[in-house]
FIVEXFI-200042 format. One record per residue (C-alpha): residue in one letter; y, x, z. Coordinates in steps of 0.02 Angstrom, whole numbers, plus 50000, padded with zeros to 5 digits. Each point is the difference from the previous one (the first is absolute). Layout:
REM FIVEXFI-200042
res a, py Y, px X, pz Z
...
//
This chain:
REM FIVEXFI-200042
res m, py 45720, px 45413, pz 45446
res a, py 49955, px 49948, pz 49823
res d, py 49905, px 50163, pz 49969
res t, py 49902, px 49985, pz 50162
res l, py 49956, px 49819, pz 49963
res r, py 49951, px 50044, pz 49820
res r, py 49888, px 50140, pz 50063
res l, py 49918, px 49883, pz 50125
res v, py 49969, px 49871, pz 49863
res n, py 49932, px 50127, pz 49875
res t, py 49877, px 50075, pz 50124
res t, py 49926, px 49824, pz 50027
res t, py 49970, px 50043, pz 50182
res y, py 49969, px 49821, pz 50052
res k, py 49873, px 49976, pz 49860
res l, py 49912, px 50159, pz 50056
res l, py 50003, px 49938, pz 50180
res q, py 49925, px 49832, pz 49947
res n, py 49864, px 50086, pz 49898
res k, py 49953, px 50111, pz 50146
res l, py 49992, px 49849, pz 50115
res e, py 49885, px 49907, pz 49880
res s, py 49889, px 50152, pz 49975
res w, py 49988, px 50026, pz 50189
res y, py 49955, px 49816, pz 50022
res r, py 49860, px 50009, pz 49872
res e, py 49926, px 50162, pz 50073
res y, py 50034, px 49967, pz 50184
res h, py 49820, px 49953, pz 50045
res i, py 49930, px 50145, pz 49899
res n, py 50113, px 50138, pz 50069
res s, py 49970, px 50085, pz 50166
res c, py 50119, px 49987, pz 50146
res d, py 50086, px 50164, pz 49959
res q, py 50025, px 49948, pz 49820
res n, py 50078, px 49834, pz 50052
res l, py 50117, px 50089, pz 50124
res n, py 50051, px 50123, pz 49865
res r, py 50038, px 49855, pz 49884
res c, py 50106, px 49917, pz 50135
res c, py 50096, px 50160, pz 50037
res e, py 50030, px 50025, pz 49813
res l, py 50072, px 49825, pz 49986
res i, py 50111, px 50028, pz 50153
res e, py 50066, px 50161, pz 49926
res l, py 50034, px 49914, pz 49834
res t, py 50086, px 49856, pz 50091
res s, py 50109, px 50123, pz 50099
res k, py 50051, px 50085, pz 49838
res v, py 50047, px 49833, pz 49925
res q, py 50098, px 49955, pz 50157
res g, py 50092, px 50167, pz 49988
res e, py 50049, px 49963, pz 49822
res l, py 50057, px 49826, pz 50050
res f, py 50104, px 50069, pz 50144
res t, py 50082, px 50120, pz 49877
res i, py 50039, px 49856, pz 49882
res l, py 50067, px 49900, pz 50149
res s, py 50116, px 50142, pz 50050
res l, py 50062, px 50026, pz 49822
res t, py 50027, px 49814, pz 49975
res a, py 50101, px 49988, pz 50161
res s, py 50106, px 50151, pz 49951
res e, py 50038, px 49926, pz 49829
res g, py 50073, px 49844, pz 50081
res g, py 50131, px 50096, pz 50101
res v, py 50025, px 50027, pz 50185
res y, py 49981, px 49822, pz 50061
res s, py 49900, px 49924, pz 49859
res g, py 49824, px 49942, pz 50049
res v, py 50033, px 50007, pz 50186
res d, py 49961, px 49817, pz 50024
res t, py 49833, px 50014, pz 49908
res i, py 49948, px 50152, pz 50102
res k, py 50047, px 49914, pz 50162
res s, py 49918, px 49835, pz 49959
res r, py 49839, px 50060, pz 49918
res f, py 49966, px 50186, pz 50012
res l, py 50043, px 50038, pz 50182
res p, py 49899, px 49854, pz 50074
res w, py 49851, px 50049, pz 49892
res l, py 50010, px 50180, pz 50057
res g, py 50003, px 49949, pz 50183
res s, py 49855, px 49879, pz 49989
res s, py 49890, px 50108, pz 49887
res f, py 50017, px 50160, pz 50096
res t, py 49977, px 49911, pz 50164
res v, py 49838, px 49924, pz 49938
res l, py 49940, px 50165, pz 49932
res t, py 50037, px 50097, pz 50158
res s, py 49931, px 49867, pz 50116
res g, py 49842, px 49976, pz 49893
res v, py 49943, px 50181, pz 49997
res t, py 49914, px 50019, pz 50169
res s, py 49841, px 50078, pz 50064
res d, py 49915, px 49830, pz 50005
res t, py 50038, px 49976, pz 49816
res s, py 49924, px 50169, pz 49965
res l, py 49841, px 49955, pz 50093
res t, py 49988, px 49835, pz 49909
res l, py 50012, px 50088, pz 49834
res m, py 49864, px 50124, pz 50049
res k, py 49887, px 49857, pz 50056
res e, py 50025, px 49907, pz 49838
res s, py 49962, px 50159, pz 49904
res a, py 49836, px 50023, pz 50095
res e, py 49950, px 49820, pz 49966
res k, py 50033, px 50022, pz 49815
res d, py 49895, px 50158, pz 49997
res q, py 49857, px 49907, pz 50084
res k, py 50011, px 49859, pz 49871
res l, py 49997, px 50126, pz 49859
res r, py 49844, px 50082, pz 50073
res e, py 49914, px 49831, pz 50017
res q, py 50041, px 49956, pz 49820
res a, py 49932, px 50168, pz 49943
res t, py 49838, px 49965, pz 50094
res v, py 49983, px 49828, pz 49919
res h, py 50033, px 50077, pz 49829
res e, py 49864, px 50130, pz 50027
res k, py 49875, px 49864, pz 50048
res e, py 50041, px 49901, pz 49843
res m, py 49977, px 50156, pz 49893
res i, py 49828, px 50031, pz 50079
res e, py 49948, px 49819, pz 49963
res l, py 50058, px 50014, pz 49819
res e, py 49902, px 50162, pz 49977
res t, py 49844, px 49915, pz 50072
res e, py 50018, px 49855, pz 49878
res l, py 50028, px 50122, pz 49856
res n, py 49839, px 50094, pz 50042
res t, py 49904, px 49835, pz 50008
res t, py 50067, px 49949, pz 49830
res r, py 49951, px 50168, pz 49926
res r, py 49822, px 49981, pz 50064
res q, py 49990, px 49825, pz 49924
res l, py 50066, px 50069, pz 49835
res g, py 49864, px 50132, pz 50000
res t, py 49869, px 49866, pz 50026
res v, py 50067, px 49898, pz 49854
res k, py 49999, px 50153, pz 49887
res q, py 49819, px 50033, pz 50045
res e, py 49952, px 49820, pz 49960
res l, py 50095, px 50011, pz 49835
res a, py 49903, px 50157, pz 49954
res e, py 49836, px 49909, pz 50036
res v, py 50053, px 49854, pz 49889
res h, py 50042, px 50122, pz 49859
res m, py 49828, px 50075, pz 50015
res e, py 49917, px 49829, pz 49991
res l, py 50107, px 49957, pz 49849
res d, py 49947, px 50160, pz 49912
res d, py 49817, px 49958, pz 50032
res t, py 50023, px 49825, pz 49929
res q, py 50088, px 50070, pz 49847
res n, py 49860, px 50124, pz 49968
res k, py 49871, px 49860, pz 50013
res s, py 50102, px 49891, pz 49879
res a, py 50013, px 50144, pz 49875
res a, py 49812, px 50022, pz 50006
res t, py 49974, px 49814, pz 49970
res f, py 50125, px 50002, pz 49855
res l, py 49910, px 50145, pz 49917
res a, py 49837, px 49906, pz 50017
res t, py 50068, px 49842, pz 49914
res e, py 50107, px 50086, pz 49868
res d, py 49861, px 49998, pz 49872
res e, py 49975, px 49814, pz 50027
res i, py 50186, px 49970, pz 49977
res i, py 50002, px 50097, pz 49836
res q, py 49853, px 49900, pz 49937
res l, py 50081, px 49835, pz 50048
res r, py 50162, px 50050, pz 49912
res a, py 49905, px 50040, pz 49841
res e, py 49915, px 49830, pz 50007
res l, py 50169, px 49916, pz 50030
res r, py 50076, px 50084, pz 49847
res a, py 49854, px 49943, pz 49895
res v, py 50018, px 49820, pz 50062
res r, py 50188, px 50004, pz 49966
res d, py 49970, px 50060, pz 49823
res q, py 49880, px 49856, pz 49971
res v, py 50125, px 49876, pz 50074
res r, py 50138, px 50068, pz 49888
res f, py 49888, px 49988, pz 49848
res y, py 49951, px 49819, pz 50038
res k, py 50180, px 49957, pz 50039
res q, py 50056, px 50062, pz 49830
res k, py 49869, px 49891, pz 49920
res v, py 50059, px 49850, pz 50101
res d, py 50182, px 50035, pz 49951
res v, py 49951, px 50006, pz 49817
res l, py 49908, px 49835, pz 50016
res d, py 50149, px 49923, pz 50091
res d, py 50116, px 50059, pz 49862
res y, py 49888, px 49921, pz 49868
res e, py 49990, px 49837, pz 50096
res r, py 50188, px 49999, pz 50028
res q, py 50033, px 50029, pz 49816
res i, py 49880, px 49861, pz 49954
res r, py 50084, px 49878, pz 50121
res q, py 50171, px 50054, pz 49938
res l, py 49954, px 49971, pz 49819
res k, py 49925, px 49831, pz 50041
res d, py 50156, px 49948, pz 50096
res e, py 50109, px 50062, pz 49859
res v, py 49902, px 49899, pz 49872
res a, py 50009, px 49844, pz 50108
res f, py 50186, px 50021, pz 50028
res l, py 50039, px 50033, pz 49818
res s, py 49894, px 49850, pz 49949
res a, py 50099, px 49888, pz 50116
res e, py 50162, px 50073, pz 49934
res k, py 49940, px 49975, pz 49821
res s, py 49962, px 49817, pz 50033
res l, py 50171, px 49979, pz 50079
res l, py 50086, px 50077, pz 49849
res q, py 49898, px 49891, pz 49881
res e, py 50054, px 49845, pz 50095
res r, py 50181, px 50053, pz 49986
res i, py 49981, px 50032, pz 49813
res l, py 49922, px 49827, pz 49975
res g, py 50145, px 49921, pz 50095
res r, py 49900, px 49947, pz 50151
res r, py 50085, px 50094, pz 50142
res s, py 49882, px 50032, pz 50142
res p, py 50065, px 49972, pz 50176
res i, py 49913, px 50159, pz 50056
res s, py 50131, px 50129, pz 50049
res f, py 49984, px 50186, pz 50019
res s, py 49982, px 49987, pz 50187
res s, py 49858, px 49875, pz 49986
res l, py 49913, px 50108, pz 49870
res t, py 50006, px 50152, pz 50112
res s, py 49945, px 49898, pz 50149
res h, py 49843, px 49945, pz 49904
res s, py 49971, px 50180, pz 49946
res p, py 50004, px 50101, pz 50161
res t, py 49942, px 50157, pz 49912
res s, py 50136, px 49998, pz 49868
res s, py 50077, px 50153, pz 50082
res k, py 49846, px 50099, pz 49944
res l, py 50044, px 49986, pz 49817
res t, py 50033, px 50157, pz 49900
res s, py 50177, px 50064, pz 49983
res a, py 50017, px 49943, pz 49819
res s, py 49941, px 49824, pz 50043
res r, py 50117, px 49988, pz 50149
res h, py 50140, px 50065, pz 49890
res a, py 49974, px 49862, pz 49872
res r, py 49980, px 49868, pz 50136
res l, py 50161, px 50051, pz 50089
res v, py 50100, px 50003, pz 49837
res s, py 49937, px 49826, pz 49961
res r, py 50046, px 49944, pz 50175
res f, py 50175, px 50073, pz 49980
res n, py 50022, px 49896, pz 49842
res d, py 49938, px 49846, pz 50094
res l, py 50132, px 50030, pz 50133
res y, py 50133, px 49997, pz 49865
res a, py 49931, px 49846, pz 49912
res n, py 49951, px 49893, pz 50149
res e, py 50055, px 50052, pz 50175
res r, py 50173, px 50055, pz 49941
res l, py 50037, px 49831, pz 49921
res n, py 49933, px 49908, pz 50152
res a, py 50114, px 50099, pz 50114
res q, py 50145, px 49973, pz 49879
res n, py 49974, px 49811, pz 49999
res l, py 49989, px 50001, pz 50190
res l, py 50165, px 50093, pz 50019
res r, py 50088, px 49888, pz 49872
res r, py 49983, px 49856, pz 50123
res y, py 50124, px 50088, pz 50113
res v, py 50099, px 50117, pz 49884
res d, py 50086, px 49930, pz 49844
res d, py 50037, px 50170, pz 49923
res l, py 49851, px 50052, pz 49894
res e, py 50069, px 50177, pz 49984
res m, py 49999, px 50020, pz 50190
res v, py 49822, px 49929, pz 50009
res q, py 49938, px 50125, pz 49870
res k, py 50087, px 50143, pz 50091
res i, py 49918, px 49948, pz 50164
res i, py 49827, px 49998, pz 49922
res f, py 50027, px 50168, pz 49913
res i, py 50065, px 50085, pz 50158
res a, py 49857, px 49925, pz 50100
res t, py 49877, px 50074, pz 49874
res t, py 50077, px 50175, pz 50006
res e, py 50013, px 49999, pz 50190
res a, py 49818, px 49943, pz 50012
res f, py 49944, px 50148, pz 49893
res q, py 50099, px 50120, pz 50110
res a, py 49931, px 49925, pz 50161
res a, py 49821, px 50004, pz 49933
res k, py 50018, px 50183, pz 49949
res m, py 50064, px 50046, pz 50173
res a, py 49860, px 49901, pz 50084
res f, py 49871, px 50086, pz 49886
res r, py 50064, px 50173, pz 50051
res q, py 49991, px 49957, pz 50185
res f, py 49828, px 49920, pz 49981
res k, py 49937, px 50153, pz 49905
res l, py 50064, px 50118, pz 50136
res r, py 49914, px 49898, pz 50136
res v, py 49835, px 49998, pz 49903
res r, py 50011, px 50188, pz 49968
res k, py 50033, px 50034, pz 50184
res t, py 49851, px 49892, pz 50048
res l, py 49875, px 50070, pz 49873
res s, py 50046, px 50185, pz 50005
res p, py 49909, px 50044, pz 50164
res s, py 49834, px 49923, pz 49944
res h, py 50005, px 50033, pz 49813
res h, py 49845, px 50096, pz 49944
res r, py 49964, px 49914, pz 49833
res p, py 49981, px 50095, pz 49835
res e, py 50156, px 49919, pz 49927
res s, py 50174, px 50056, pz 50050
res l, py 50097, px 49922, pz 50142
res d, py 50126, px 49922, pz 49878
res e, py 49860, px 49914, pz 49905
res a, py 49926, px 49934, pz 50162
res v, py 50170, px 49935, pz 50055
res m, py 50032, px 49911, pz 49835
res d, py 49825, px 49926, pz 49999
res y, py 50027, px 49932, pz 50176
res i, py 50169, px 49923, pz 49952
res i, py 49927, px 49919, pz 49844
res r, py 49858, px 49925, pz 50101
res n, py 50113, px 49941, pz 50142
res q, py 50157, px 49933, pz 49917
res d, py 49989, px 49849, pz 50112
res l, py 50057, px 50112, pz 50145
res y, py 50171, px 50013, pz 49917
res d, py 50130, px 49921, pz 50116
res v, py 50087, px 49900, pz 49865
res q, py 50102, px 49898, pz 50126
res s, py 50091, px 50157, pz 50057
res s, py 50048, px 50038, pz 49819
res i, py 50061, px 49820, pz 49978
res d, py 50111, px 50020, pz 50153
res d, py 50069, px 50164, pz 49930
res v, py 50038, px 49918, pz 49832
res i, py 50089, px 49851, pz 50079
res r, py 50098, px 50118, pz 50113
res s, py 50057, px 50104, pz 49851
res m, py 50047, px 49846, pz 49899
res s, py 50102, px 49930, pz 50145
res i, py 50119, px 50148, pz 49993
res n, py 50004, px 50017, pz 49811
res p, py 50180, px 49967, pz 49940
res k, py 49946, px 49944, pz 49826
res i, py 49912, px 49840, pz 50054
res s, py 50040, px 49856, pz 50112
res l, py 49925, px 49835, pz 50058
res p, py 50072, px 49846, pz 50083
res s, py 50007, px 50010, pz 50189
res e, py 49863, px 49870, pz 50022
res v, py 49877, px 50095, pz 49886
res d, py 49902, px 50156, pz 50047
res f, py 49912, px 50128, pz 49889
res i, py 49839, px 49954, pz 50087
res l, py 49996, px 49856, pz 49877
res i, py 49923, px 50117, pz 49870
res s, py 49889, px 50096, pz 50122
res s, py 49842, px 49948, pz 49906
res f, py 50068, px 50077, pz 49840
res i, py 50047, px 50160, pz 50095
res r, py 49826, px 50004, pz 50075
res d, py 49916, px 49994, pz 49829
res v, py 50114, px 50137, pz 49931
res c, py 49968, px 50111, pz 50153
res r, py 49812, px 49983, pz 49982
res v, py 50004, px 50043, pz 49815
res a, py 50118, px 50147, pz 50029
res f, py 49891, px 50067, pz 50141
res a, py 49843, px 49988, pz 49890
res m, py 50092, px 50090, pz 49858
res q, py 50025, px 50150, pz 50115
res t, py 49811, px 50024, pz 50009
res l, py 49989, px 50039, pz 49814
res e, py 50004, px 50175, pz 49930
res p, py 50137, px 50017, pz 49947
res p, py 50085, px 49858, pz 50097
res l, py 50102, px 49865, pz 49913
res g, py 50181, px 49963, pz 50041
res i, py 50154, px 49911, pz 49936
res a, py 50140, px 50079, pz 49899
res f, py 50164, px 50051, pz 50081
res t, py 50140, px 49878, pz 49956
res t, py 50189, px 49993, pz 50017
res d, py 50121, px 49862, pz 49951
res g, py 50098, px 50048, pz 49847
res e, py 49869, px 50119, pz 49930
res l, py 49970, px 50016, pz 49814
res f, py 49875, px 49872, pz 49939
res n, py 49832, px 50077, pz 49951
res e, py 49891, px 49902, pz 49880
res k, py 49845, px 50095, pz 50058
res k, py 50023, px 49954, pz 50183
res y, py 50074, px 49824, pz 49996
res r, py 50010, px 49843, pz 49897
res r, py 50157, px 49894, pz 50002
res s, py 50001, px 49832, pz 50087
res y, py 50015, px 49843, pz 49893
res d, py 50186, px 49977, pz 50043
res s, py 50049, px 50182, pz 49971
res d, py 50119, px 50066, pz 49869
res f, py 49879, px 50092, pz 49885
res t, py 50138, px 50114, pz 49936
res a, py 50060, px 50058, pz 50172
res p, py 49960, px 50184, pz 50036
res l, py 50005, px 49994, pz 50191
res v, py 49897, px 49910, pz 50133
res v, py 50098, px 49880, pz 50111
res y, py 49855, px 49973, pz 50123
res h, py 49811, px 50013, pz 50001
res i, py 49878, px 49855, pz 50012
res w, py 49833, px 50091, pz 50012
res p, py 49960, px 50186, pz 50017
res a, py 49901, px 50102, pz 49876
res l, py 49830, px 50068, pz 50055
res m, py 49977, px 50186, pz 49972
res e, py 49865, px 50132, pz 50019
res n, py 50088, px 50167, pz 50020
res d, py 50119, px 49991, pz 49849
res t, py 49897, px 49878, pz 49898
res i, py 50049, px 49816, pz 49992
res i, py 49851, px 49888, pz 50037
res a, py 50086, px 49829, pz 50001
res k, py 50177, px 49955, pz 49945
res g, py 50126, px 49923, pz 50117
res e, py 50138, px 49874, pz 49965
res a, py 50189, px 50021, pz 50007
res f, py 50156, px 49897, pz 49966
res t, py 50129, px 50074, pz 49881
res k, py 50172, px 49934, pz 49950
res r, py 50152, px 50077, pz 49922
res g, py 50151, px 50021, pz 50114
res a, py 49912, px 49932, pz 50154
res l, py 50017, px 50162, pz 50098
res w, py 50187, px 50013, pz 49965
res s, py 50049, px 49819, pz 50032
res p, py 49931, px 49941, pz 50167
res s, py 50086, px 49830, pz 49985
res k, py 49894, px 49957, pz 49847
res g, py 49842, px 50047, pz 50089
res r, py 50050, px 49890, pz 50146
res s, py 50040, px 49852, pz 49886
res r, py 49832, px 50027, pz 49916
res s, py 49907, px 49979, pz 50163
res s, py 50098, px 49843, pz 50042
res s, py 49995, px 49921, pz 49828
res p, py 49920, px 49829, pz 49977
res t, py 49856, px 50074, pz 49904
res r, py 49941, px 50082, pz 50163
res s, py 50020, px 49852, pz 50114
res r, py 49861, px 49937, pz 50112
res s, py 49969, px 49849, pz 49887
res t, py 49949, px 50110, pz 49854
res s, py 49895, px 50124, pz 50100
res p, py 49830, px 49923, pz 49954
res a, py 50042, px 50002, pz 49815
res r, py 50060, px 50179, pz 50011
res a, py 49845, px 50048, pz 50096
res l, py 49892, px 49926, pz 49862
res t, py 50107, px 50084, pz 49868
res s, py 49988, px 50169, pz 50087
res r, py 49812, px 49974, pz 50018
res s, py 49981, px 49962, pz 49815
res r, py 50129, px 50118, pz 49923
res s, py 49983, px 50152, pz 50113
res p, py 49834, px 50074, pz 49950
res s, py 49904, px 50097, pz 50130
res p, py 50000, px 50190, pz 49993
res i, py 49882, px 50082, pz 49880
res r, py 49824, px 49997, pz 50070
res r, py 49908, px 50162, pz 49999
res s, py 49822, px 49995, pz 49938
res i, py 49873, px 49988, pz 50140
res s, py 49889, px 50128, pz 49918
res p, py 49980, px 50159, pz 50103
res r, py 50134, px 50130, pz 49968
res r, py 49889, px 50146, pz 50046
//
């Protein structure tokens, strides 16, 4: 039995029967009557073969169970099915059934013929529409050919007109070149005159500015300090940015010395109202100065890049683009966003571990001092070469060429404990000395340095006297001559 059942499964007879049924169902209305009958007979034959195989399996299964095994199943299910099925089959196959089938077949043939007729009519209509469309397409092609001919005529007429006016165009171009040459010649003359006028105005402004600065220096020498500050002087001289490089160099060096002698001491006295330790106050001012120079340099680079990006598309002047950029920056230093640099300096000082302030005091207290340093540092970047401050580290070897010792320093100490004011440098050349505090053993004994900052000599009560002493005993850095270097 197992072999017969395996063979029946492997042949996939039921799957084949299902496929044939589905194929017959899809093609039933297309096939003729004879084809449909042949399909039906084929399915009946295949079904009879399957039934034969199943009867064989039934017989083998019953024999495997023994003589009496399976008798109940055959009696209860198989025998009643045989009686009812065969009775239905034999009673159903009559002459009337045969006539009914023939009638149905004739009706199906008539339907197929009607559908074929409808299909032919639809095909005729589609062919008629196709012919109409072809005729319309021919008409459109003819119209397109006529339009092409008209376009060719218009093009020929335009070519004739162009040939007629070509001589006039050549003559007009020659006249235009001559006019452009004249305009260029007159423009060069105007540029030369503008340069002469600009140089004259620049020299006049320089003379006026230097005269005002000379009178200010004379008043300082005679002991009558003028209340006019650098900011007020520049505000009364709006063209001071047009000075020559040498004059601006001397003016900025002098201004740097003024920062050390005046603004630094003012900021120091202001901080001493809240901080008793003079050493910490001097460190705060020094770090603020160095951070201001760094912020101003960074702002100058960004400002220069923005100006270059703006001027490069429209630059057609005889001078180079770098010269035009520097000239624009020198003339428009008031566009420098100094408040942004002040914020950067205060932000850097707030996270600096070397300095500290009481919780109720903020570094914004010395923002005016930072503002002045940022403006001077930004203006120094416009020089050629630019000016900067020397690199410093605590504990470095004291250099007599770069720094002078503070009044309370140990003049035999070889190392710098901390810096009070940076040295101004041009490349590797020292322009103005800085100031530093030196003391033997201070770097190796932190407790002494701490007791020094808390000693009675640095209490708040003596701060005015010490401020006066530092003003009188700490000379300002060496002043460079204001004569032109070049």
